[in-house]
C-alpha positions in Angstrom: 77.2 139.9 95.8 73.4 140.0 95.8 71.6 138.7 98.6 68.1 139.1 96.9 67.0 136.7 94.1 65.7 138.3 90.9 62.3 138.1 90.1 63.2 135.4 87.2 65.2 133.6 90.0 61.9 133.9 92.0 59.6 132.7 89.1 61.6 129.5 88.5 61.4 128.7 92.0 57.6 129.1 92.0 57.6 126.8 88.7 59.6 124.3 90.3 57.9 123.9 93.5 54.1 123.7 91.6 56.1 120.6 89.2 56.9 118.7 92.1 54.0 119.3 94.3 51.5 118.1 91.3 54.0 116.1 89.4 56.4 114.2 92.1 54.9 114.9 95.9 56.2 113.0 98.8 53.1 110.8 98.4 52.6 109.0 96.4 55.1 109.4 94.0 58.5 110.0 96.3 57.5 106.9 98.6 56.9 104.8 95.5 60.7 105.4 94.2 62.2 104.5 97.6 62.9 101.0 95.9 63.4 101.8 92.5 66.8 101.3 91.8 67.2 104.3 89.1 65.0 106.9 91.3 62.7 108.9 88.9 60.2 107.7 86.8 60.6 108.8 82.6 57.9 111.1 83.1 58.9 112.9 85.9 62.6 113.1 84.7 61.8 114.6 81.3 59.3 116.9 82.8 62.3 118.4 85.1 64.1 118.7 81.6 61.5 120.4 80.0 61.8 123.1 82.6 65.3 123.8 81.6 66.6 123.3 85.1 68.9 120.3 83.6 70.9 123.3 81.9 71.2 125.5 84.7 74.6 124.3 86.2 76.6 124.8 82.8 80.1 126.4 84.4 80.0 128.5 81.4 77.3 130.5 82.7 77.8 133.5 85.6 75.3 132.4 87.8 75.2 128.7 87.3 75.2 127.6 90.9 73.2 130.2 92.4 70.5 129.5 89.3 70.8 126.0 90.1 70.6 126.3 94.0 66.9 127.6 93.5 66.1 124.5 91.8 68.2 122.2 94.6 66.4 124.1 97.4 63.2 123.3 96.2 64.3 119.7 95.2 65.4 119.3 99.1 62.0 120.2 100.3 60.4 117.5 98.6 62.9 114.7 99.3 63.1 114.6 95.6 65.0 111.6 94.5 66.8 111.0 91.0 70.2 112.3 89.2 69.5 115.4 89.0 72.6 116.2 91.4 74.4 113.6 89.6 73.9 114.2 85.9 73.2 118.6 86.1 75.8 119.1 88.5 78.2 116.5 88.1 78.5 115.2 84.9 77.7 118.4 83.1 80.2 120.2 85.3 83.4 117.6 84.4 82.1 117.7 80.7 82.5 121.6 80.5 85.5 121.9 82.8 88.0 118.7 81.8 86.6 118.4 78.0 87.8 119.7 75.2 85.6 121.5 72.8 84.8 118.3 70.8 83.9 116.7 74.1 81.6 119.6 74.9 80.2 119.1 71.4 79.6 115.1 72.3 78.2 115.1 75.6 76.7 118.5 76.8 73.8 119.1 74.5 72.6 115.5 75.6 73.4 116.1 79.0 71.7 119.5 79.4 68.5 118.6 78.0 67.9 115.7 80.1 68.2 113.1 77.1 71.6 111.7 78.4 71.9 110.9 82.2 75.5 111.3 83.5 77.4 110.4 86.9 81.0 110.8 88.2 82.5 107.7 89.6 85.1 109.3 92.2 85.7 107.0 95.4 87.0 103.6 95.7 87.1 100.9 98.5 88.8 101.2 102.2 90.1 104.6 99.9 87.6 107.2 101.6 87.6 110.4 100.1 91.1 109.9 98.1 89.9 110.7 94.7 93.0 112.2 93.5 95.4 109.0 93.8 92.6 106.4 92.1 93.6 102.8 91.9 91.2 102.2 89.3 93.6 102.3 85.6 93.0 103.3 82.1 95.3 101.4 79.7 95.2 103.3 75.9 94.6 100.5 73.5 94.2 103.2 70.2 94.2 107.1 69.3 90.9 107.5 70.9 90.2 104.4 72.8 91.0 103.3 76.4 90.1 100.6 78.6 89.0 100.7 82.0 89.9 98.6 85.0 88.8 99.0 88.3 85.9 99.3 91.4 84.3 102.6 92.1 82.0 102.8 95.2 79.2 105.2 96.2 78.6 105.9 92.9 75.8 108.4 92.6 72.4 107.4 90.5 74.7 105.0 88.7 71.5 102.6 87.9 69.9 105.6 86.1 73.0 107.0 84.2 73.8 106.6 80.6 77.2 107.4 80.8 79.7 107.2 83.6 83.0 109.6 83.9 85.2 107.3 85.4 88.1 109.4 87.4 91.3 107.0 87.0 94.9 106.8 86.7 96.9 106.3 83.4 100.2 104.4 82.9 102.2 107.2 83.6 100.3 107.5 86.9 98.7 111.0 85.4 94.8 111.0 86.3 92.3 111.6 84.1 88.6 111.5 83.5 87.3 108.8 81.2 83.5 108.5 79.7 82.5 104.9 79.8 79.2 103.4 78.8 76.8 102.2 81.3 75.7 99.7 78.8 79.0 98.0 78.1 79.0 94.5 79.2 82.4 95.3 80.7 80.2 97.5 83.3 78.7 96.0 86.4 76.3 98.3 88.2 75.3 97.0 91.6 72.7 99.2 93.7 74.1 99.7 97.1 71.1 100.1 100.2 71.5 103.0 102.2 69.3 104.4 104.8 67.9 107.0 102.7 65.7 105.5 99.8 65.7 109.1 98.3 69.5 108.6 97.6 70.8 106.1 95.0 74.1 104.9 95.1 76.0 102.0 93.8 79.4 100.2 93.3 80.3 99.8 89.2 83.0 97.2 88.3 84.9 98.0 85.3 86.6 95.0 83.8 88.2 96.2 80.7 85.2 98.5 79.8 85.8 100.8 76.5 86.0 104.4 77.2 87.0 107.9 75.7 88.8 110.5 77.7 88.2 113.9 78.2 91.0 115.9 77.2 94.4 114.5 76.0 96.0 115.1 79.7 96.1 116.7 82.9 98.1 119.7 81.7 95.3 121.3 79.7 97.4 120.9 76.7 94.9 119.5 74.5 92.1 122.2 74.9 90.5 120.6 77.7 90.9 122.0 81.4 93.3 120.2 83.8 92.0 116.9 84.6 92.8 117.3 88.6 91.8 121.0 88.9 88.2 120.0 86.8 87.4 117.5 89.3 88.6 119.3 92.3 86.0 121.9 91.2 83.3 119.3 90.3 83.7 117.9 94.0 83.2 121.3 95.7 80.2 121.7 93.3 78.7 118.5 94.5 79.1 119.2 98.0 77.7 122.7 97.8 74.4 121.3 96.0 74.2 118.4 98.7 74.2 121.3 101.4 71.6 123.5 99.0 69.4 120.2 99.0 70.0 119.7 102.9 69.1 123.4 103.4 65.8 122.6 101.9 65.2 119.5 103.3 65.9 120.9 107.2 63.7 124.0 106.1 60.6 122.0 105.3 61.4 119.6 108.5 61.3 122.9 110.2 58.0 124.0 108.9 56.3 120.6 109.2 57.5 120.7 113.0 56.4 123.8 113.6 52.9 123.4 111.9 52.5 120.2 114.5 53.3 122.3 117.6 50.8 124.6 117.1 47.7 122.4 116.3 49.2 119.3 118.7 47.4 120.0 122.1 48.9 118.6 125.4 47.4 119.7 129.2 44.8 121.6 127.2 47.6 123.7 125.4 49.4 123.5 122.2 52.8 122.2 122.8 54.3 125.2 120.8 53.6 127.4 124.1 55.9 125.1 125.9 59.3 126.3 126.3 61.1 123.0 125.7 59.3 122.8 122.2 60.2 126.3 121.2 63.4 126.4 122.3 64.1 123.2 119.5 62.2 125.2 116.8 64.4 128.4 117.4 67.6 126.2 117.5 66.3 124.7 114.2 65.8 128.0 112.6 69.2 129.1 113.4 70.8 126.1 111.8 69.3 126.3 108.8 69.4 129.8 108.1 72.9 129.8 108.6 73.6 126.9 106.7 71.5 129.0 104.1 74.1 131.9 104.0 76.9 129.8 103.7 75.6 127.6 101.1 74.5 130.4 98.9 77.7 132.4 99.4 79.4 129.6 98.3 77.2 129.0 95.3 78.3 132.9 94.5 81.9 131.9 94.7 81.5 128.8 92.7 80.3 131.4 89.9 82.4 134.5 90.8 85.6 133.8 93.1 88.9 132.6 92.6 89.8 128.7 92.9 91.4 128.9 96.5 88.0 130.9 97.5 86.1 128.7 96.1 87.2 125.8 97.5 87.5 127.6 100.8 83.6 128.4 100.8 82.5 125.0 99.6 84.5 123.2 102.7 83.4 125.6 105.2 79.5 125.4 103.8 80.2 121.4 104.0 81.5 121.2 107.5 79.1 123.5 109.0 75.9 121.9 107.3 76.9 118.1 107.9 76.1 118.1 111.6 73.9 120.9 111.9 71.4 120.1 109.7 71.0 116.9 110.6 70.3 118.1 114.2 67.1 119.9 112.5 65.9 116.8 111.3 66.4 115.1 114.7 64.9 117.7 116.7 62.1 118.0 114.2 61.5 114.2 114.9 61.7 115.4 118.6 58.6 117.7 118.3 56.4 115.3 116.9 57.0 112.4 119.5 55.9 109.2 118.8 53.9 109.6 115.4 57.0 110.9 113.9 58.7 107.2 114.7 56.2 105.9 112.1 56.5 104.7 108.6 53.5 106.6 107.6 54.4 110.0 108.8 56.8 111.8 106.0 59.2 113.4 108.6 61.6 110.4 108.8 62.1 110.9 105.1 63.7 114.3 105.7 65.5 113.2 108.5 67.2 110.2 106.5 67.8 112.7 103.7 69.9 114.9 106.2 71.3 111.6 107.7 72.9 111.0 104.3 74.1 114.6 104.4 76.4 113.9 106.8 78.5 111.3 105.3 78.1 112.2 101.5 81.2 113.9 99.9 83.2 113.8 103.7 81.8 114.5 107.2 82.2 117.4 109.1 85.4 116.2 110.4 86.7 115.6 106.9 86.0 119.3 106.3 87.1 120.4 109.5 90.5 119.2 108.8 90.7 120.6 105.3 89.8 124.2 106.3 92.3 123.5 109.0 95.0 122.8 105.9 93.8 125.8 104.4 94.1 128.1 106.9 97.2 126.9 108.3 99.1 126.0 104.9 97.3 128.7 102.7 
């Protein structure tokens, strides 16, 4: 494991940062997208894709998640909305890991080029994170055609997606992944309001939606991967992607707080000279660096370690970051005081991004419970 970025990765970081500052700055671009259901403009999405970043997370690459993490951290720093994680990490991952060679030929080029936007529908009402036993059902009606019925909630960027990869159960209860055209009249997408306007979610109702299955079974006999194993790995990849994004957002919130503490004066002195403010900033720095270390180790593990270590590393990173990075955002807001509570200041956007990190993909309690299971059950 190399803890230093390569010159190519540093160049990638600089390129993405420059693109976001010039084409998608927090003001006015991010703010203009807060009430937009898609969360992105065609111009900005095509611009990101033209950089090649939508192809980085293909699991066939030996450094897929580490390279993608460089991009994700910059997206977090810019509180960038849009379907990058859901499509470039989630959809690309599930096709690559669960699909056959034919499936990959059908979807991968369009997804990695950004021409097609995809997302993965995992969760269901009142079932928390029990994606392994979905109530959503898929029924085979022809050799290569299925019909899917059910409701999926908290589907990322569904309003922007061209294709939804739905996790559902077949007639025999076997888990599968089914590609559904988002434009199908049997698919209803209802945007869900969230506290964080930069993260778009929706409820997706499928009423006999036409679908094609990735692979033929859950055992990998058709040349595709085991569906359950593939989805489990995609869940871990999405969780780590969220943590890296959160590291970027928290790091930027810390920078803004420190800049303000140096400039804002009270009682004739910069407030950064007061010990209480210094302690807040020191605690924020510690949390950011620990979360970054865990996140990048998990990225390395997803690229290079065995399945058990991949899952352990991803769970550990999310268990720590969910609460600790939120506290960074909350502490940054305290440094700003009253001005931080105004709509016009950007710090609340970072706090809300970090608030959503606490819930998306499971809370700290959920992941700590999973870590306990790993430790006790092996």
